C-alpha atoms as a printed R data frame, in Angstrom:
    type eleno elety resid chain resno       x       y       z
1   ATOM     1    CA   MET     A     1  18.420 -19.088   3.261
2   ATOM     2    CA   SER     A     2  21.668 -18.159   5.014
3   ATOM     3    CA   GLY     A     3  22.516 -14.679   6.260
4   ATOM     4    CA   LEU     A     4  25.002 -14.095   3.423
5   ATOM     5    CA   GLN     A     5  22.464 -15.144   0.790
6   ATOM     6    CA   ARG     A     6  19.887 -12.809   2.331
7   ATOM     7    CA   LEU     A     7  22.356  -9.891   2.124
8   ATOM     8    CA   ARG     A     8  22.874 -10.655  -1.578
9   ATOM     9    CA   SER     A     9  19.122 -10.412  -2.237
10  ATOM    10    CA   TRP     A    10  17.063  -7.399  -3.296
11  ATOM    11    CA   GLU     A    11  16.348  -6.586   0.343
12  ATOM    12    CA   GLY     A    12  20.074  -6.699   1.094
13  ATOM    13    CA   LEU     A    13  20.735  -4.191  -1.680
14  ATOM    14    CA   LEU     A    14  18.029  -1.894  -0.308
15  ATOM    15    CA   LEU     A    15  19.523  -2.180   3.180
16  ATOM    16    CA   ALA     A    16  22.980  -1.306   1.827
17  ATOM    17    CA   ILE     A    17  21.587   1.740  -0.004
18  ATOM    18    CA   LEU     A    18  19.792   2.860   3.168
19  ATOM    19    CA   VAL     A    19  23.001   2.524   5.225
20  ATOM    20    CA   VAL     A    20  24.961   4.540   2.634
21  ATOM    21    CA   ILE     A    21  22.332   7.312   2.547
22  ATOM    22    CA   VAL     A    22  22.096   7.561   6.344
23  ATOM    23    CA   GLY     A    23  25.901   7.504   6.637
24  ATOM    24    CA   PHE     A    24  26.237  10.266   4.037
25  ATOM    25    CA   ASN     A    25  23.666  12.446   5.816
26  ATOM    26    CA   VAL     A    26  25.233  11.892   9.257
27  ATOM    27    CA   ALA     A    27  28.663  12.803   7.869
28  ATOM    28    CA   ASN     A    28  27.468  15.948   6.112
29  ATOM    29    CA   SER     A    29  24.956  17.446   8.549
30  ATOM    30    CA   PRO     A    30  25.341  17.888  12.295
31  ATOM    31    CA   TYR     A    31  21.543  18.218  12.570
32  ATOM    32    CA   TYR     A    32  20.555  14.992  10.790
33  ATOM    33    CA   LEU     A    33  20.259  12.819  13.923
34  ATOM    34    CA   GLY     A    34  19.269  15.751  16.114
35  ATOM    35    CA   VAL     A    35  16.080  15.611  18.130
36  ATOM    36    CA   GLY     A    36  14.650  18.630  16.319
37  ATOM    37    CA   ASN     A    37  15.044  16.998  12.897
38  ATOM    38    CA   ILE     A    38  13.549  13.685  14.016
39  ATOM    39    CA   VAL     A    39  10.563  15.449  15.632
40  ATOM    40    CA   ASN     A    40  10.112  17.494  12.456
41  ATOM    41    CA   LEU     A    41  10.159  14.354  10.284
42  ATOM    42    CA   PHE     A    42   7.513  12.681  12.418
43  ATOM    43    CA   GLN     A    43   5.322  15.795  12.480
44  ATOM    44    CA   LEU     A    44   5.405  16.023   8.675
45  ATOM    45    CA   SER     A    45   5.107  12.313   7.915
46  ATOM    46    CA   ILE     A    46   3.324  10.476  10.713
47  ATOM    47    CA   GLU     A    47   0.130   9.752   8.743
48  ATOM    48    CA   LYS     A    48   2.163   8.343   5.847
49  ATOM    49    CA   ILE     A    49   4.219   6.261   8.281
50  ATOM    50    CA   VAL     A    50   1.086   4.719   9.807
51  ATOM    51    CA   VAL     A    51  -0.374   3.910   6.367
52  ATOM    52    CA   ALA     A    52   2.954   2.491   5.145
53  ATOM    53    CA   LEU     A    53   3.267   0.212   8.186
54  ATOM    54    CA   MET     A    54  -0.264  -1.128   7.718
55  ATOM    55    CA   MET     A    55   0.279  -1.618   3.979
56  ATOM    56    CA   THR     A    56   3.464  -3.534   4.786
57  ATOM    57    CA   LEU     A    57   1.412  -6.037   6.783
58  ATOM    58    CA   ILE     A    58  -1.083  -6.356   3.932
59  ATOM    59    CA   ILE     A    59   1.647  -6.896   1.332
60  ATOM    60    CA   ILE     A    60   3.501  -9.414   3.528
61  ATOM    61    CA   ASN     A    61   0.297 -11.463   3.622
62  ATOM    62    CA   GLY     A    62   0.351 -11.604  -0.179
63  ATOM    63    CA   GLU     A    63  -2.482  -9.134  -0.710
64  ATOM    64    CA   ILE     A    64  -2.567  -5.646  -2.162
65  ATOM    65    CA   ASP     A    65  -5.118  -2.907  -1.794
66  ATOM    66    CA   LEU     A    66  -4.722   0.168  -3.966
67  ATOM    67    CA   SER     A    67  -7.644   1.961  -2.350
68  ATOM    68    CA   VAL     A    68  -5.719   2.815   0.829
69  ATOM    69    CA   ALA     A    69  -4.520   6.228  -0.353
70  ATOM    70    CA   SER     A    70  -7.939   7.216  -1.675
71  ATOM    71    CA   VAL     A    71  -9.659   6.142   1.554
72  ATOM    72    CA   MET     A    72  -7.062   8.107   3.541
73  ATOM    73    CA   GLY     A    73  -7.795  11.152   1.352
74  ATOM    74    CA   LEU     A    74 -11.547  10.701   1.808
75  ATOM    75    CA   ALA     A    75 -11.194  10.524   5.594
76  ATOM    76    CA   ALA     A    76  -8.952  13.613   5.619
77  ATOM    77    CA   CYS     A    77 -11.471  15.553   3.503
78  ATOM    78    CA   VAL     A    78 -14.365  14.513   5.741
79  ATOM    79    CA   MET     A    79 -12.476  15.634   8.843
80  ATOM    80    CA   ALA     A    80 -11.335  18.940   7.317
81  ATOM    81    CA   TRP     A    81 -14.795  19.759   5.976
82  ATOM    82    CA   LEU     A    82 -16.533  18.979   9.256
83  ATOM    83    CA   PHE     A    83 -13.949  20.939  11.259
84  ATOM    84    CA   GLN     A    84 -14.337  23.903   8.902
85  ATOM    85    CA   MET     A    85 -18.124  23.720   9.369
86  ATOM    86    CA   GLY     A    86 -17.626  24.167  13.141
87  ATOM    87    CA   VAL     A    87 -17.872  20.557  14.316
88  ATOM    88    CA   PRO     A    88 -15.593  20.007  17.350
89  ATOM    89    CA   PHE     A    89 -12.321  18.275  16.477
90  ATOM    90    CA   PRO     A    90 -13.001  15.006  18.394
91  ATOM    91    CA   TRP     A    91 -16.320  14.555  16.576
92  ATOM    92    CA   ALA     A    92 -14.769  15.413  13.208
93  ATOM    93    CA   LEU     A    93 -12.015  12.883  13.889
94  ATOM    94    CA   LEU     A    94 -14.548  10.176  14.785
95  ATOM    95    CA   ALA     A    95 -16.543  10.942  11.636
96  ATOM    96    CA   ALA     A    96 -13.368  10.699   9.538
97  ATOM    97    CA   LEU     A    97 -12.500   7.337  11.094
98  ATOM    98    CA   ALA     A    98 -16.049   6.134  10.512
99  ATOM    99    CA   SER     A    99 -16.005   7.243   6.867
100 ATOM   100    CA   GLY     A   100 -12.704   5.426   6.341
101 ATOM   101    CA   ALA     A   101 -14.056   2.294   8.010
102 ATOM   102    CA   VAL     A   102 -17.237   2.366   5.908
103 ATOM   103    CA   ALA     A   103 -15.244   2.865   2.692
104 ATOM   104    CA   GLY     A   104 -12.911   0.011   3.675
105 ATOM   105    CA   LEU     A   105 -15.818  -2.298   4.457
106 ATOM   106    CA   PHE     A   106 -17.472  -1.393   1.163
107 ATOM   107    CA   ASN     A   107 -14.266  -2.077  -0.789
108 ATOM   108    CA   GLY     A   108 -13.639  -5.303   1.075
109 ATOM   109    CA   PHE     A   109 -17.177  -6.511   0.464
110 ATOM   110    CA   TRP     A   110 -16.988  -6.034  -3.307
111 ATOM   111    CA   VAL     A   111 -13.497  -7.444  -3.871
112 ATOM   112    CA   LEU     A   112 -13.503 -11.200  -4.122
113 ATOM   113    CA   GLY     A   113 -11.723 -13.966  -5.945
114 ATOM   114    CA   VAL     A   114 -13.459 -15.973  -8.651
115 ATOM   115    CA   SER     A   115 -12.244 -18.986 -10.557
116 ATOM   116    CA   SER     A   116 -13.685 -18.203 -14.011
117 ATOM   117    CA   VAL     A   117 -14.932 -15.401 -16.217
118 ATOM   118    CA   GLU     A   118 -18.454 -16.823 -16.024
119 ATOM   119    CA   GLU     A   119 -18.370 -16.761 -12.224
120 ATOM   120    CA   ALA     A   120 -17.204 -13.119 -12.365
121 ATOM   121    CA   LYS     A   121 -20.062 -12.227 -14.735
122 ATOM   122    CA   GLN     A   122 -22.629 -13.909 -12.507
123 ATOM   123    CA   TRP     A   123 -21.269 -12.066  -9.497
124 ATOM   124    CA   ALA     A   124 -21.271  -8.739 -11.383
125 ATOM   125    CA   LEU     A   125 -24.962  -9.172 -12.288
126 ATOM   126    CA   LYS     A   126 -25.793  -9.208  -8.555
127 ATOM   127    CA   CYS     A   127 -24.069  -5.867  -7.913
128 ATOM   128    CA   PRO     A   128 -26.693  -3.164  -7.197
129 ATOM   129    CA   LEU     A   129 -25.692  -0.282  -9.461
130 ATOM   130    CA   GLY     A   130 -27.687   2.783 -10.375
131 ATOM   131    CA   CYS     A   131 -28.635   3.851 -13.882
132 ATOM   132    CA   GLY     A   132 -25.569   4.720 -15.948
133 ATOM   133    CA   ALA     A   133 -23.112   3.259 -13.415
134 ATOM   134    CA   ARG     A   134 -20.272   1.089 -14.617
135 ATOM   135    CA   LEU     A   135 -18.755  -1.984 -12.984
136 ATOM   136    CA   GLU     A   136 -15.268  -3.005 -13.990
137 ATOM   137    CA   VAL     A   137 -14.282  -6.667 -13.726
138 ATOM   138    CA   ARG     A   138 -10.522  -7.137 -13.902
139 ATOM   139    CA   ARG     A   139  -8.469 -10.248 -14.163
140 ATOM   140    CA   ILE     A   140  -5.425 -10.603 -11.901
141 ATOM   141    CA   THR     A   141  -2.415 -11.619 -13.975
142 ATOM   142    CA   GLU     A   142   0.265 -13.988 -12.724
143 ATOM   143    CA   THR     A   143   3.939 -13.734 -13.687
144 ATOM   144    CA   GLU     A   144   3.753 -17.059 -15.495
145 ATOM   145    CA   GLU     A   145   1.258 -15.566 -17.979
146 ATOM   146    CA   PHE     A   146   3.708 -12.977 -19.353
147 ATOM   147    CA   PRO     A   147   6.124 -13.787 -22.211
148 ATOM   148    CA   GLN     A   148   8.750 -16.031 -20.660
149 ATOM   149    CA   ASP     A   149  11.636 -14.653 -22.753
150 ATOM   150    CA   ASN     A   150  11.414 -11.249 -21.017
151 ATOM   151    CA   GLU     A   151  14.421 -10.515 -18.770
152 ATOM   152    CA   TRP     A   152  12.321  -9.026 -15.954
153 ATOM   153    CA   VAL     A   153   9.871 -11.925 -15.993
154 ATOM   154    CA   GLN     A   154  12.821 -14.313 -15.656
155 ATOM   155    CA   LYS     A   155  14.164 -12.309 -12.702
156 ATOM   156    CA   GLU     A   156  10.738 -12.328 -11.007
157 ATOM   157    CA   LEU     A   157  10.365 -16.081 -11.493
158 ATOM   158    CA   GLN     A   158  13.889 -16.651 -10.127
159 ATOM   159    CA   TRP     A   159  13.106 -14.437  -7.125
160 ATOM   160    CA   LYS     A   160   9.891 -16.380  -6.449
161 ATOM   161    CA   LYS     A   161  11.819 -19.632  -6.715
162 ATOM   162    CA   ASP     A   162  14.800 -18.987  -4.440
163 ATOM   163    CA   GLY     A   163  14.586 -15.420  -3.161
164 ATOM   164    CA   THR     A   164  17.483 -14.018  -5.183
165 ATOM   165    CA   TRP     A   165  17.365 -11.196  -7.699
166 ATOM   166    CA   LYS     A   166  19.981 -11.754 -10.412
């Protein structure tokens, strides 16, 4: 794909919108690119920036994990609770990281690909659940399985084919 074709893609549109927004803010506020504003943005958003960068790597690899935000919330709650209970900050931080790692390992262990409904049922029967617990088995849907006369499905298929969003 040439440079001009890439600029005409969805990513090119997003880049153009970003340039317009940054240009507008620079033109209308003398503080926008100031050190104080940039430090403030990082202080308020650094944890979201770290999670977004890691999720970008996951999505680029063709995977998706919707549990990231909930695991981040769990780790934050563990750290806040321990710190409030008088545990020194370094130990509370380590416990939060450990709880996030354990939750991630647990999620990663139970998420797997199967080739049929029967295989999914057999796998689900092996899951050790307590009395009254519920296990949800979901099918991952591909674009090709949606009605092909839908405009957005056609755009997605075209994008998958040649990288353009028309």
